[in-house]
N, C-alpha and C positions, 0 to 999 in steps of 0.2 A: 491694483489688480491682485486678487488672492492667488496664491500658488495652487496648482491643481492637486487635489487630494484623491488618493486611490481609495476605493471601497475596502473595508477590512477583509482579510483573508479568512475564510471559514476553516475551522478545524473539526474534522470528523473522525471518530474512532469507528472502525469497521470490523465486525466479527466475520469469521469465515462463512457462516451461513448467509450473510447478506452481501457477499462479494459478487459484484456484477462483472460482465466482460470488460468494460472500460477500465475498471480498477485493476483487474487481473492483467490486462494488457500493459498497463503502466508498470506493474510490478515486474513482469517478465522483461520489459524493455530496460528498466533500471537495473535489474539484477539478473542478467541473462545466464549467469553461471551459478545462481543461487546467492543467498546472502550469508554473511558470517557475523560473528559476535560484534564486530565494530559497526555494523550496519543497524544494529538493534537499539531502539530507544526503550528504556526501562523506567517505569514510574508506578507510583501507588495510585489506585483508583479511589473513588469516594468511600468505599468500605474498607480501605486499608490493604487490599490485595495487590501484589505486584503484577503488573501487566507488561508484556514485552511486545513491541510493535516494530514493523518496518514502515518507513515513511516514503510516500510518493506524493508528488505535487502536480497540480494543474495551475493555470493562471490565477484562479480564484479560490482554490481549495487545497488544503493539506490533509491528506488521508493518512491516518495511523492504522495500519492493518495488523490485527492481532496475529502473532506468530504462533504456528502450531505445525505438527507433522502433516495435518490435513491440508494446510496452506501450501506446504512444499509440494505435496502430491498434486494439488490443483495447478500450481504453476508449471510443473513438469508435464502434466497432461495437456495443458493449454498450449505449451510450446510445441509438443508433438503434433497436436492438431493443426497448428499454424504451418509447421514444416510439411505435413502431408498435403496441405492445400496447394502447395507450389509444384507438386508432382503430377 
């Protein structure tokens, strides 16, 4: 009998403009107080530019979300919206 093999994990780089609520919720859950330099993954893309990303995972996907000031603002806004929903 063959051992059970898991399907490969997808790896997706996500830019701020393509960020959906599911990924934003994952980010806010993983980094409720924001992220710091030790949370950032840094690598060169295909054209040799440095890219900085924060990583979040689901069962079948690893998302690398490009870090920017707009991402920090979106996470903060999302967290505020979630807090207001409970009142």
